[in-house]
VOBA-1610 file (N, C-alpha, C; in pm, whole numbers, padded with zeros to 5 digits, always signed):
BEGIN
Met-08041-00011-06641Met-07928+00034-06572Met-07864+00048-06393Ala-07923+00049-06373Ala-07918+00089-06214Ala-07824-00032-06170Glu-07871-00156-06164Glu-07846-00282-06164Glu-07687-00308-06266Glu-07669-00219-06344Glu-07556-00235-06388Glu-07422-00155-06356Ser-07461-00011-06326Ser-07394+00049-06195Ser-07378+00000-06143Asp-07451-00075-06029Asp-07388-00158-05896Asp-07304-00225-05895Leu-07301-00310-06088Leu-07211-00396-06097Leu-07025-00360-06134Glu-07079-00218-06140Glu-06936-00169-06199Glu-06858-00102-06032Lys-06688-00127-06017Lys-06638-00121-05916Lys-06581+00046-05940Thr-06716+00115-05851Thr-06673+00235-05835Thr-06655+00309-05732Glu-06732+00202-05579Glu-06679+00282-05474Glu-06526+00259-05448Glu-06432+00333-05357Glu-06371+00349-05306Glu-06281+00221-05185Pro-06202+00180-05174Pro-06204+00042-05099Pro-06206+00071-04990Thr-06275+00002-04859Thr-06316+00064-04735Thr-06135-00025-04672Gly-06177+00011-04510Gly-06041-00050-04452Gly-06036-00177-04443Arg-06146-00226-04422Arg-06140-00406-04415Arg-06087-00454-04523Arg-06172-00394-04680Arg-06084-00468-04787Arg-05960-00411-04805Ile-05939-00308-04716Ile-05716-00262-04756Ile-05674-00361-04707Glu-05744-00424-04537Glu-05678-00502-04424Glu-05655-00669-04488Gln-05779-00695-04555Gln-05780-00878-04630Gln-05698-00824-04752Ala-05665-00721-04786Ala-05586-00789-04930Ala-05416-00752-04886Arg-05380-00666-04809Arg-05274-00679-04737Arg-05250-00804-04639Glu-05342-00856-04593Glu-05316-01011-04509Glu-05282-01133-04666Lys-05301-01120-04735Lys-05292-01170-04897Lys-05196-01117-04920Gly-05121-00993-04896Gly-04992-00965-04926Gly-04971-00939-05026Gln-05087-00838-05062Gln-05126-00753-05163Gln-05098-00608-05097Val-05009-00588-05155Val-04966-00448-05129Val-04893-00360-05223Pro-04893-00199-05184Pro-04839-00125-05346Pro-04662-00139-05316His-04609-00146-05419His-04491-00216-05469His-04442-00078-05536Ser-04300-00012-05562Ser-04213+00070-05602Ser-04139-00024-05684Arg-04045-00074-05769Arg-03920-00095-05817Arg-03835-00022-05847Glu-03897+00089-05919Glu-03801+00216-05908Glu-03787+00273-05771Leu-03841+00295-05656Leu-03799+00329-05537Leu-03714+00273-05505Gly-03749+00146-05510Gly-03620+00061-05418Gly-03480+00065-05478Thr-03465+00097-05640Thr-03336+00147-05722Thr-03298+00249-05690Phe-03385+00358-05645Phe-03393+00468-05601Phe-03271+00485-05486Leu-03334+00389-05365Leu-03288+00410-05211Leu-03164+00365-05259Val-03204+00247-05309Val-02971+00222-05343Val-02930+00266-05364Leu-02924+00371-05519Leu-02800+00436-05579Leu-02818+00560-05505Ile-02917+00614-05409Ile-02883+00739-05321Ile-02852+00657-05231Thr-02818+00574-05174Thr-02729+00581-05029Thr-02583+00532-05125Ala-02578+00456-05195Ala-02453+00397-05289Ala-02371+00575-05298Ala-02436+00655-05315Ala-02377+00791-05380Ala-02333+00873-05286Ala-02467+00892-05208Ala-02403+00950-05038Ala-02238+00906-04956Thr-02300+00721-04970Thr-02176+00640-04923Thr-02028+00704-04969Leu-02006+00761-05106Leu-01918+00806-05165Leu-01884+00856-05225Trp-01990+00986-05182Trp-02006+01111-05163Trp-01910+01177-05052Met-01954+01088-04952Met-01854+01138-04773Met-01729+01066-04859Met-01711+00939-04840Met-01584+00868-04828Met-01529+00814-04951Gly-01545+00873-05086Gly-01484+00836-05200Gly-01343+00829-05153Gly-01312+00920-05133Gly-01197+00958-05129Gly-01131+00828-05049Trp-01128+00820-04935Trp-01103+00718-04827Trp-01114+00540-04954Phe-01239+00551-04983Phe-01226+00433-05097Phe-01159+00438-05209Val-01160+00539-05314Val-01019+00540-05371Val-00910+00478-05315Gln-00854+00560-05228Gln-00695+00521-05159Gln-00669+00374-05105Arg-00801+00310-05051Arg-00786+00205-04994Arg-00799+00095-05117Ser-00870+00129-05221Ser-00895+00040-05332Ser-00769+00049-05444Met-00687+00190-05436Met-00514+00171-05520Met-00456+00091-05422Val-00456+00115-05320Val-00342-00011-05177Val-00378-00158-05237Ile-00498-00221-05219Ile-00555-00369-05235Ile-00503-00339-05367Val-00515-00283-05493Val-00487-00330-05632Val-00378-00337-05640Arg-00265-00217-05593Arg-00123-00245-05579Arg-00045-00411-05464Asp-00123-00406-05414Asp-00059-00510-05353Asp-00134-00614-05384Ala-00274-00648-05492Ala-00277-00778-05542Ala-00179-00777-05703Phe-00145-00685-05734Phe+00008-00735-05885Phe+00103-00732-05796Thr+00192-00660-05684Thr+00299-00634-05642Thr+00348-00835-05612Val+00446-00856-05689Val+00476-00976-05644Val+00698-00919-05617Asp+00659-00992-05507Asp+00791-00947-05435Asp+00884-01066-05443Ala+01014-01070-05432Ala+01121-01244-05450Ala+01127-01272-05362Gln+00970-01335-05251Gln+00987-01451-05220Gln+00887-01518-05219Leu+00762-01396-05312Leu+00668-01487-05382Leu+00697-01570-05526Ala+00825-01490-05542Ala+00867-01592-05652Ala+00944-01635-05685Arg+01006-01716-05589Arg+01059-01836-05578Arg+00967-01945-05495Glu+00859-01852-05397Glu+00808-01978-05371Glu+00630-01961-05419Pro+00597-02002-05513Pro+00445-01995-05616Pro+00335-02046-05493Gly+00414-02126-05402Gly+00267-02197-05285Gly+00231-02086-05182Leu+00276-01955-05229Leu+00258-01870-05103Leu+00191-01744-05201Leu+00113-01779-05303Leu+00038-01666-05335Leu-00076-01682-05340Val-00105-01809-05303Val-00267-01842-05276Val-00257-01756-05123Pro-00213-01833-05042Pro-00302-01657-04903Pro-00207-01548-04931His-00128-01520-05022His-00142-01362-05055His-00247-01295-05125Leu-00289-01399-05220Leu-00475-01369-05278Leu-00553-01318-05209Gly-00553-01416-05148Gly-00672-01470-04941Gly-00671-01291-04923Glu-00552-01244-04882Glu-00495-01135-04783Glu-00597-01047-04828Val-00543-01063-04983Val-00590-00947-05068Val-00721-00931-05026Phe-00801-01035-05100Phe-00974-01049-05068Phe-00994-00996-04984Gly-00966-01109-04857Gly-00989-01025-04695Gly-00972-00881-04717Asp-00888-00829-04721Asp-00915-00644-04765Asp-00968-00550-04884Ala-00963-00623-04965Ala-01132-00600-05027Ala-01238-00620-04978Leu-01288-00748-04913Leu-01419-00748-04811Leu-01390-00684-04709Phe-01319-00643-04656Phe-01333-00576-04517Phe-01362-00390-04566Leu-01318-00401-04674Leu-01347-00243-04712Leu-01452-00209-04807Phe-01530-00320-04858Phe-01643-00290-04906Phe-01767-00367-04852Ala-01775-00423-04742Ala-01858-00477-04671Ala-01962-00391-04582Pro-01891-00287-04552Pro-01985-00175-04527Pro-02085-00154-04577Leu-02030-00122-04716Leu-02084-00036-04813Leu-02215-00190-04876Phe-02199-00303-04870Phe-02318-00346-04912Phe-02377-00364-04812Gly-02353-00365-04672Gly-02428-00323-04603Gly-02591-00269-04581Leu-02498-00149-04622Leu-02582-00047-04635Leu-02680+00017-04733Leu-02682-00070-04884Leu-02673-00089-04982Leu-02859-00232-04925Leu-02789-00301-04902Leu-02856-00386-04841Leu-02986-00348-04787Leu-02979-00304-04640Leu-03053-00234-04562Leu-03168-00029-04696Ala-03064-00090-04727Ala-03131+00074-04843Ala-03297-00027-04911Ala-03247-00152-04929Ala-03294-00224-05058Ala-03402-00273-04976Leu-03412-00264-04851Leu-03519-00341-04774Leu-03640-00244-04717Leu-03548-00068-04730Leu-03685+00040-04690Leu-03755+00057-04762Pro-03821+00020-04861Pro-03932+00044-04943Pro-04032+00028-04884Pro-04084-00076-04829Pro-04188-00084-04774Pro-04323-00015-04662Phe-04128+00034-04592Phe-04234+00171-04472Phe-04153+00281-04578Phe-04171+00313-04666Phe-04229+00402-04731Phe-04359+00423-04774Leu-04394+00333-04792Leu-04526+00272-04887Leu-04646+00206-04778Asn-04579+00213-04645Asn-04669+00186-04560Asn-04697-00006-04582Ala-04637-00093-04674Ala-04622-00189-04715Ala-04573-00314-04672Trp-04506-00287-04542Trp-04431-00387-04481Trp-04510-00487-04388Val-04545-00598-04448Val-04642-00672-04410Val-04582-00803-04424Phe-04636-00926-04268Phe-04603-01027-04259Phe-04723-01117-04269Ala-04734-01199-04450Ala-04853-01236-04479Ala-04850-01388-04530Pro-04839-01463-04405Pro-04851-01625-04429Pro-04989-01691-04538Lys-04994-01618-04600Lys-05082-01631-04653Lys-05065-01621-04844Ala-04984-01563-04823Ala-04943-01506-04983Ala-04839-01630-04958Leu-04728-01696-04903Leu-04651-01849-04918Leu-04690-01968-04947Val-04848-01972-04970Val-04917-02094-05000Val-04912-02094-05155Pro-04883-02163-05188Pro-04879-02206-05336Pro-05008-02197-05440Asp-05021-02095-05525Asp-05140-02101-05530Asp-05172-02128-05685Ile-05254-02231-05746Ile-05285-02327-05821Ile-05328-02302-05951Lys-05379-02170-05898Lys-05391-02136-06014Lys-05310-02073-06145Arg-05230-02026-06065Arg-05115-01974-06078Arg-05037-02066-06176Leu-05046-02220-06185Leu-04951-02288-06295Leu-05116-02306-06420Asn-05183-02247-06414Asn-05304-02213-06571Asn-05232-02115-06637Pro-05210-02226-06753Pro-05141-02141-06893Pro-05204-02006-06932Ala-05340-02050-06962Ala-05424-01944-06985Ala-05432-01805-06916Ala-05422-01827-06796Ala-05428-01766-06730Ala-05295-01653-06718Gly-05157-01728-06696Gly-05089-01680-06734Gly-05014-01579-06831Ile-05057-01643-06928Ile-05085-01557-07109Ile-05200-01400-07058Gly-05276-01444-07022Gly-05385-01316-06948Gly-05317-01241-06848Arg-05232-01297-06797Arg-05103-01166-06671Arg-05038-01109-06792Met-04977-01159-06849Met-04838-01107-06964Met-04925-00991-07084Phe-05026-01038-07086Phe-05100-00911-07176Phe-05214-00828-07108Ser-05196-00828-06973Ser-05263-00761-06898Ser-05250-00576-06894Trp-05324-00481-06862Trp-05339-00333-06859Trp-05198-00329-06750Ser-05206-00375-06650Ser-05091-00414-06581Ser-04952-00431-06625Ser-04953-00517-06697Ser-04835-00592-06762Ser-04813-00495-06861Leu-04837-00445-06935Leu-04891-00343-07075Leu-04810-00234-06976Met-04843-00218-06794Met-04821-00070-06816Met-04629-00056-06752Glu-04652-00195-06659Glu-04473-00205-06640Glu-04389-00228-06730Leu-04413-00253-06851Leu-04346-00270-07043Leu-04355-00179-06991Gly-04443-00044-07039Gly-04439+00077-07083Gly-04286+00175-06958Lys-04325+00145-06883Lys-04282+00204-06799Lys-04105+00181-06801Ala-04077+00058-06825Ala-03982+00024-06814Ala-03870+00022-06919Val-03966+00037-07067Val-03919+00132-07119Val-03840+00256-07161Leu-03984+00378-07073Leu-03949+00446-07107Leu-03847+00535-06950Lys-03823+00402-06863Lys-03723+00400-06780Lys-03567+00396-06824Ala-03614+00296-06927Ala-03424+00217-07011Ala-03407+00324-07086Ala-03516+00415-07139Ala-03441+00536-07260Ala-03405+00674-07212Leu-03465+00693-07084Leu-03485+00755-06976Leu-03273+00760-06986Val-03258+00677-06900Val-03165+00669-06832Val-03044+00647-06941Gly-03108+00531-07031Gly-02954+00531-07127Gly-02943+00650-07255Gly-03092+00685-07242Gly-03029+00874-07294Gly-02959+00949-07224Ile-02995+00990-07146Ile-02839+01051-07081Ile-02714+00994-06989Ala-02713+00857-07020Ala-02591+00796-07019Ala-02498+00832-07126Val-02568+00852-07250Val-02510+00847-07397Val-02477+00971-07416Leu-02577+01086-07356Leu-02536+01228-07312Leu-02384+01253-07279Leu-02354+01176-07126Leu-02265+01187-07014Leu-02174+01143-07121Ile-02136+01030-07138Ile-02050+00983-07184Ile-01952+01116-07327Trp-02100+01131-07416Trp-02072+01198-07537Trp-01955+01366-07459Ser-02018+01399-07425Ser-01992+01526-07320Ser-01873+01503-07275Met-01851+01404-07178Met-01670+01397-07141Met-01575+01306-07230Arg-01637+01307-07369Arg-01548+01180-07438Arg-01407+01294-07436Ala-01385+01362-07420Ala-01222+01423-07413Ala-01149+01343-07334Glu-01260+01368-07192Glu-01159+01302-07050Glu-01110+01201-07057Ile-01241+01091-07084Ile-01236+00971-07092Ile-01087+00897-07165Phe-01079+00944-07318Phe-01003+00930-07395Phe-00826+00993-07344Gly-00859+01119-07285Gly-00692+01201-07136Gly-00658+01122-07093Leu-00807+01000-07028Leu-00712+00942-06902Leu-00596+00854-06978Leu-00602+00812-07062Leu-00472+00709-07127Leu-00370+00781-07077Thr-00392+00883-07088Thr-00206+00968-07110Thr-00192+00967-06945Glu-00270+01004-06868Glu-00232+01026-06689Glu-00167+00905-06631Pro-00139+00940-06532Pro-00075+00807-06413Pro-00133+00754-06361Leu-00121+00650-06298Leu-00209+00578-06265Leu-00334+00623-06131Glu-00252+00693-06045Glu-00290+00729-05942Glu-00355+00876-05998Ser-00352+00911-05993Ser-00427+01052-06097Ser-00562+01046-06188Gly-00555+00925-06261Gly-00628+00924-06334Gly-00746+00772-06294Leu-00655+00760-06190Leu-00762+00675-06131Leu-00879+00775-06030Ala-00813+00874-05989Ala-00840+00962-05887Ala-00930+01077-06004His-00953+01073-06139His-00971+01158-06228His-01115+01081-06231Ala-01098+00980-06285Ala-01188+00853-06303Ala-01281+00831-06202Gly-01274+00835-06116Gly-01349+00844-05986Gly-01445+01003-05980Arg-01371+01075-06013Arg-01444+01210-06054Arg-01548+01194-06126Met-01525+01121-06259Met-01616+01136-06407Met-01731+01056-06345Val-01712+00947-06280Val-01780+00810-06228Val-01900+00912-06100Met-01833+00978-06093Met-01997+01023-05925Met-02036+01156-06023Phe-02002+01214-06073Phe-02091+01339-06122Phe-02193+01189-06233Ser-02147+01158-06279Ser-02223+01062-06359Ser-02311+01015-06309Phe-02294+00927-06180Phe-02338+00865-06118Phe-02476+00961-06046Leu-02455+01047-05999Leu-02530+01166-05954Leu-02616+01220-06060Ile-02588+01269-06153Ile-02720+01307-06250Ile-02756+01189-06292Leu-02735+01012-06315Leu-02812+00971-06317Leu-02926+00960-06205Val-02908+00968-06036Val-02976+00941-05963Val-03082+01039-05962Ala-03009+01177-06014Ala-03112+01271-06059Ala-03232+01251-06124Ala-03195+01141-06212Ala-03279+01177-06329Ala-03404+01015-06297Leu-03370+00946-06171Leu-03434+00828-06161Leu-03533+00886-06027Ala-03473+01003-05981Ala-03597+01089-05881Ala-03698+01094-05963Leu-03664+01141-06097Leu-03784+01194-06168Leu-03882+01103-06208Val-03822+00960-06203Val-03919+00832-06257Val-03993+00822-06131Val-03929+00830-06022Val-03961+00773-05871Val-04089+00840-05838Ala-04054+00993-05834Ala-04161+01137-05807Ala-04314+01063-05901Ala-04290+01061-06061Ala-04408+00997-06112Ala-04431+00874-06047Asp-04383+00755-05967Asp-04385+00588-06021Asp-04454+00537-05873Val-04426+00617-05785Val-04506+00595-05611Val-04648+00639-05615Pro-04664+00748-05662Pro-04830+00741-05619Pro-04897+00703-05809Phe-04822+00641-05870Phe-04897+00541-05990Phe-04957+00444-05914Gln-04861+00395-05861Gln-04837+00244-05781Gln-04939+00260-05666Val-04962+00345-05550Val-05039+00379-05473Val-05181+00355-05587Trp-05231+00486-05620Trp-05360+00431-05721Trp-05397+00355-05852Gln-05287+00275-05803Gln-05290+00162-05907Gln-05328+00037-05818Tyr-05303+00079-05676Tyr-05293-00048-05583Tyr-05457-00003-05532Leu-05471+00093-05501Leu-05624+00133-05457Leu-05759+00066-05586His-05723+00117-05672His-05800+00136-05805His-05836-00004-05800Lys-05739-00094-05807Lys-05778-00245-05819Lys-05833-00312-05669Leu-05882-00227-05578Leu-05955-00295-05454Leu-06066-00189-05492Lys-06132-00177-05552Lys-06204-00089-05568Lys-06302-00164-05566Met-06438-00115-05464Met-06571-00215-05495Met-06639-00175-05547Thr-06762-00277-05674Thr-06970-00206-05643Thr-06992-00195-05532Lys-07144-00110-05499Lys-07207-00089-05466Lys-07237-00206-05360Asp-07283-00300-05437Asp-07336-00353-05395Asp-07223-00517-05223Glu-07078-00465-05307Glu-06994-00523-05199Glu-06974-00431-05088Val-06980-00280-05123Val-06990-00192-05000Val-07071-00269-04911Arg-07182-00265-04990Arg-07299-00275-04849Arg-07322-00446-04817Arg-07287-00511-04830Arg-07289-00670-04823Arg-07171-00664-04707Glu-06999-00587-04717Glu-06963-00560-04595Glu-06995-00506-04453Met-07087-00404-04513Met-07114-00311-04413Met-07238-00375-04305Lys-07265-00482-04367Lys-07367-00597-04355Lys-07292-00707-04249Glu-07227-00759-04315Glu-07106-00856-04213Glu-07069-00724-04107Met-07029-00664-04146Met-06949-00608-04030Met-07044-00530-03863Met-07147-00483-03932Met-07254-00513-03819Met-07271-00615-03756Gly-07289-00723-03789Gly-07300-00847-03772Gly-07233-00895-03684Asp-07084-00828-03652Asp-06911-00908-03580Asp-06989-00812-03428Pro-06949-00889-03345Pro-06966-00847-03221Pro-06872-00780-03126Gln-06757-00819-03190Gln-06621-00733-03239Gln-06619-00594-03286Val-06693-00572-03400Val-06677-00450-03450Val-06796-00349-03347Lys-06902-00412-03312Lys-07053-00371-03253Lys-06925-00288-03152Gly-06896-00389-03058Gly-06819-00374-02935Gly-06737-00224-02961Arg-06647-00258-03099Arg-06586-00125-03111Arg-06647-00011-03145Ile-06754-00017-03212Ile-06831+00095-03252Ile-06905+00167-03085Arg-06946+00069-03011Arg-07001+00124-02913Arg-06907+00200-02839Ser-06744+00150-02804Ser-06669+00191-02759Ser-06633+00307-02784Leu-06629+00372-02913Leu-06543+00485-02985Leu-06746+00532-03007Gln-06850+00497-02982Gln-06918+00619-02954Gln-06940+00701-02813Met-06921+00611-02701Met-06921+00636-02569Met-06794+00751-02561Gln-06660+00714-02629Gln-06563+00822-02655Gln-06628+00905-02664Ala-06666+00926-02824Ala-06716+01097-02890Ala-06805+01136-02757Ala-06901+01114-02713Ala-06996+01152-02644Ala-06914+01197-02466Arg-06850+01118-02482Arg-06743+01152-02318Arg-06668+01326-02367Arg-06633+01296-02500Arg-06554+01419-02527Arg-06640+01574-02524Arg-06791+01511-02594Arg-06902+01622-02607Arg-06907+01657-02427Met-06914+01550-02380Met-06941+01614-02198Met-06896+01701-02180Met-06741+01637-02179Met-06594+01686-02137Met-06591+01896-02165Asp-06661+01919-02300Asp-06627+02016-02375Asp-06721+02117-02300Ala-06872+02021-02263Ala-06997+02154-02217Ala-06936+02164-02109Val-06857+02164-02030Val-06855+02197-01867Val-06816+02335-01876Pro-06680+02316-01938Pro-06695+02433-01913Pro-06770+02603-01914Gln-06877+02555-02010Gln-07047+02601-02039Gln-07119+02632-01924Ala-07126+02572-01792Ala-07209+02516-01725Ala-07231+02595-01600Asn-07306+02619-01509Asn-07354+02696-01423Asn-07307+02675-01248Val-07288+02511-01267Val-07220+02490-01189Val-07205+02289-01186Val-07142+02234-01098Val-07112+02038-01094Val-07159+02051-00954Val-07211+01991-00922Val-07336+01918-00824Val-07191+01797-00784Thr-07142+01761-00644Thr-07102+01633-00690Thr-07162+01578-00537Asn-07094+01463-00464Asn-07077+01393-00353Asn-07067+01336-00283Pro-06922+01408-00254Pro-06834+01481-00311Pro-06745+01434-00415Thr-06695+01263-00438Thr-06636+01241-00569Thr-06679+01154-00628His-06777+01038-00597His-06816+00931-00663His-06873+00980-00749Phe-07031+01054-00750Phe-07093+01108-00822Phe-07082+01274-00886Ala-07096+01314-00991Ala-07025+01464-01070Ala-07173+01530-01166Val-07250+01604-01130Val-07328+01665-01272Val-07291+01779-01285Ala-07308+01838-01423Ala-07264+01963-01469Ala-07427+02020-01491Leu-07465+02113-01488Leu-07604+02225-01439Leu-07555+02349-01544Ser-07664+02361-01630Ser-07661+02497-01726Ser-07833+02510-01695Tyr-07825+02605-01697Tyr-07950+02727-01740Tyr-07889+02890-01818Gln-07995+02901-01858Gln-07960+03051-01918Gln-08081+03097-01972Ala-08108+03242-01938Ala-08269+03321-01957Ala-08263+03248-02083Gly-08466+03175-02031Gly-08484+03185-02172Gly-08577+03004-02233Met-08400+02937-02097Met-08433+02799-02079Met-08543+02786-01986Ala-08688+02689-02030Ala-08764+02657-01951Ala-08706+02603-01803Ala-08589+02484-01839Ala-08578+02474-01681Ala-08397+02480-01720Pro-08334+02401-01617Pro-08189+02401-01619Pro-08172+02248-01687Arg-08045+02277-01686Arg-08026+02106-01805Arg-07907+02077-01751Val-07931+01891-01806Val-07760+01823-01781Val-07681+01851-01859Val-07570+01932-01876Val-07475+01896-01949Val-07405+01821-01964Ala-07355+01732-01823Ala-07252+01623-01870Ala-07260+01583-01678Lys-07247+01435-01654Lys-07232+01377-01574Lys-07159+01244-01540Gly-07142+01169-01442Gly-07088+01064-01406Gly-06999+01004-01294Val-06947+00850-01290Val-06910+00855-01151Val-06786+00809-01169Gly-06715+00769-01044Gly-06559+00764-01043Gly-06465+00842-01135Met-06401+00801-01219Met-06277+00818-01241Met-06364+00944-01362Ile-06486+00928-01436Ile-06534+01050-01506Ile-06590+01161-01362Ala-06611+01138-01282Ala-06633+01196-01174Ala-06535+01371-01125Leu-06413+01239-01156Leu-06330+01330-01134Leu-06276+01419-01186Lys-06276+01344-01330Lys-06244+01442-01401Lys-06320+01571-01498Ile-06456+01547-01478Ile-06561+01672-01423Ile-06491+01770-01335Arg-06525+01698-01230Arg-06438+01822-01140Arg-06306+01933-01168Glu-06255+01825-01248Glu-06124+01897-01287Glu-06137+01966-01401Val-06196+01956-01464Val-06234+02025-01581Val-06327+02196-01532Ala-06439+02186-01462Ala-06459+02258-01392Ala-06389+02326-01320Ser-06332+02341-01195Ser-06253+02357-01100Ser-06132+02472-01220Gly-06073+02361-01311Gly-05954+02482-01397Gly-06036+02617-01484His-06177+02566-01526His-06211+02661-01607His-06314+02776-01480Gly-06292+02771-01349Gly-06371+02866-01307Gly-06524+02791-01252Val-06596+02734-01257Val-06718+02666-01252Val-06737+02626-01129Pro-06815+02712-01046Pro-06835+02696-00941Pro-06860+02512-00860Ile-06769+02471-00761Ile-06824+02317-00768Ile-06942+02323-00574Leu-07055+02229-00629Leu-07075+02259-00514Leu-07113+02077-00474Glu-07083+02083-00326Glu-07161+01934-00273Glu-07253+01912-00195Ala-07334+01847-00256Ala-07431+01793-00219Ala-07471+01668-00235Pro-07458+01558-00194Pro-07463+01454-00209Pro-07607+01397-00214Pro-07702+01465-00187Pro-07844+01383-00200Pro-07900+01416-00346Leu-07852+01536-00376Leu-07859+01604-00487Leu-07841+01552-00609Ala-07696+01550-00559Ala-07601+01475-00740Ala-07646+01347-00707Arg-07705+01288-00603Arg-07697+01090-00632Arg-07862+01144-00715Ala-07911+01249-00711Ala-08070+01241-00762Ala-08073+01236-00885Leu-07950+01361-00936Leu-07953+01431-01049Leu-07892+01298-01152His-07782+01230-01128His-07759+01114-01162His-07818+00981-01217Lys-07930+00980-01085Lys-08040+00853-01128Lys-08120+00919-01223His-08220+01021-01217His-08328+01043-01247His-08294+01143-01404Ala-08196+01214-01403Ala-08141+01327-01474Ala-08086+01258-01650Glu-08194+01246-01705Glu-08091+01247-01868Glu-07961+01297-01887Leu-07836+01275-01976Leu-07752+01381-02046Leu-07867+01484-02096Asp-07775+01591-02163Asp-07859+01683-02264Asp-07967+01712-02261Ala-08096+01687-02101Ala-08192+01690-02164Ala-08196+01810-02021Glu-08321+01888-02003Glu-08412+01926-01905Glu-08421+01798-01724Ile-08374+01872-01613Ile-08407+01800-01491Ile-08518+01753-01493Pro-08572+01683-01384Pro-08677+01660-01340Pro-08771+01739-01232Ser-08927+01789-01264Ser-08939+01867-01223Ser-08966+01841-01073Ala-08992+01770-01058Ala-08910+01726-00883Ala-08794+01777-00803Leu-08697+01824-00894Leu-08588+01814-00808Leu-08572+01981-00867Tyr-08693+02073-00929Tyr-08666+02257-01013Tyr-08626+02330-00835Asn-08720+02320-00696Asn-08654+02356-00591Asn-08490+02333-00543Ala-08485+02259-00524Ala-08356+02193-00465Ala-08218+02258-00592Val-08269+02224-00696Val-08183+02318-00773Val-08232+02450-00787Ala-08325+02460-00758Ala-08350+02648-00822Ala-08246+02699-00662Glu-08231+02709-00541Glu-08133+02690-00438Glu-07964+02701-00514Val-08008+02625-00529Val-07795+02608-00648Val-07727+02718-00743Leu-07854+02711-00805Leu-07865+02866-00887Leu-07862+02987-00794Ala-07975+03053-00696Ala-07942+03139-00662Ala-07761+03141-00595Tyr-07715+03000-00530Tyr-07598+03044-00463Tyr-07508+03093-00580Val-07535+03006-00703Val-07416+02984-00769Val-07437+03195-00821Tyr-07511+03258-00802Tyr-07572+03365-00853Tyr-07514+03468-00722Gln-07538+03442-00651Gln-07449+03520-00530Gln-07302+03494-00506Leu-07266+03425-00507Leu-07122+03401-00528Leu-07058+03416-00687Ala-07127+03499-00769Ala-07077+03541-00885Ala-07085+03704-00838Gly-07177+03767-00765Gly-07202+03897-00727Gly-07095+03905-00608Trp-07086+03829-00557Trp-06958+03852-00435Trp-06818+03866-00529Arg-06787+03786-00602Arg-06662+03758-00733Arg-06656+03899-00726Gln-06733+03981-00782Gln-06744+04066-00820Gln-06761+04204-00778Asn-06851+04246-00689Asn-06879+04365-00568Asn-06866+04314-00414Gly-06823+04206-00398Gly-06722+04178-00284Gly-06865+04198-00218Gly-06824+04204-00026Gly-06919+04186+00052Gly-06909+04048+00161Asp-06999+04034+00214Asp-06981+03864+00295Asp-07002+03760+00179Tyr-06911+03710+00180Tyr-06919+03561+00108Tyr-07070+03431+00143Pro-07128+03431+00004Pro-07245+03361+00048Pro-07256+03227+00096Val-07317+03144+00189Val-07316+03078+00259Val-07427+02937+00122Pro-07297+02833+00162Pro-07357+02742+00083Pro-07490+02710+00120Pro-07613+02622+00048Pro-07737+02529+00111Pro-07632+02426+00178Arg-07738+02411+00271Arg-07740+02268+00356Arg-07841+02203+00301Glu-07922+02158+00325Glu-08063+02105+00369Glu-08142+02181+00226Leu-08080+02085+00086Leu-08161+02103+00037Leu-08335+02018-00021Pro-08445+02083-00051Pro-08518+02016-00131Pro-08538+01902-00180Val-08500+01783-00146Val-08452+01685-00295Val-08574+01568-00202Pro-08679+01514-00263Pro-08774+01428-00264Pro-08652+01366-00227Pro-08675+01269-00126Pro-08622+01114-00053Pro-08613+01001-00116Glu-08757+00975-00169Glu-08753+00859-00307Glu-08691+00866-00468Leu-08652+00961-00464Leu-08537+01007-00584Leu-08392+01008-00566Val-08320+01002-00406Val-08220+00945-00374Val-08145+00788-00422Pro-08107+00779-00468Pro-08047+00613-00416Pro-07953+00630-00353Glu-07997+00463-00267Glu-07869+00413-00230Glu-07749+00419-00225Val-07614+00413-00161Val-07540+00436-00211Val-07456+00269-00165Ala-07404+00234-00267Ala-07360+00063-00311Ala-07220+00032-00208
//
């Protein structure tokens, strides 16, 4: 039974599985979303500029069917005349068509599905197999697409029929209106119907987009064995190993910096080394909560200064602690006396800040064993 369950694709796809699918051009897509964006763009454009479009269209139509005396005498001028009318119409509708084209290209951005996949352009011989083609025609995915198409057609068609039926009196009344007022009236009716259909399609899109994403991830599901194999492959990849080490170092550095504000003191070199020490009542010995060199040392000093943590310049002790003390561990016993003097100074400094009096003198010669102090490169 365990072997059978391993063969079932019950595991969510890993990031690598999704990336491999994207490289093959396999991304979620929704035809309904594309249709909706095109229609909503057209609706918004016509809503804002519909009056101007209608007026310009009426002028173009009037010019197209206006034949003056010169055209009647010289039929050869008809072609240039129609070319001019066509140019005016193209100039009128070109911006709208450009916006619609842009809207048609937007769906992949909404679904994070805009990828360049050369592998998808390579011909697949398997797709030429008639048996496989028939199988795809009657697959669960194809049947779902067919069902969605039928439901969408029924919804949009039903709403269109209801709209036409509810406006039948106005539609027949258009025949009795003058041309200009009739066109304006018809434009308002078309716009109203268009908005209703777009609203209906929005409901379809609201259901289709989450379904397409779910279906896409469902197709990429993996078996437990596939997940295990992928993890083994990734762990053997030098780039992945390097990335893991980098992330681990970043996480450790963040934890280290978060611990600096709780430190009692930061011992510095003064700039090349920095070691943050913490000691609380009940602890067996002071602990190193942060340490670093170069830019990390400067960052430790910056965080400590921003949180009021005392900073003491003690180069031999700073180098010895950095060399021999482990992070999140107690300091070496050979450095107890030196660190004790540092902590005594820190406590005196805290007392001076609270009660005033003479400013405590920082310790100068700390008892650091020479053999523990590394040479500075």
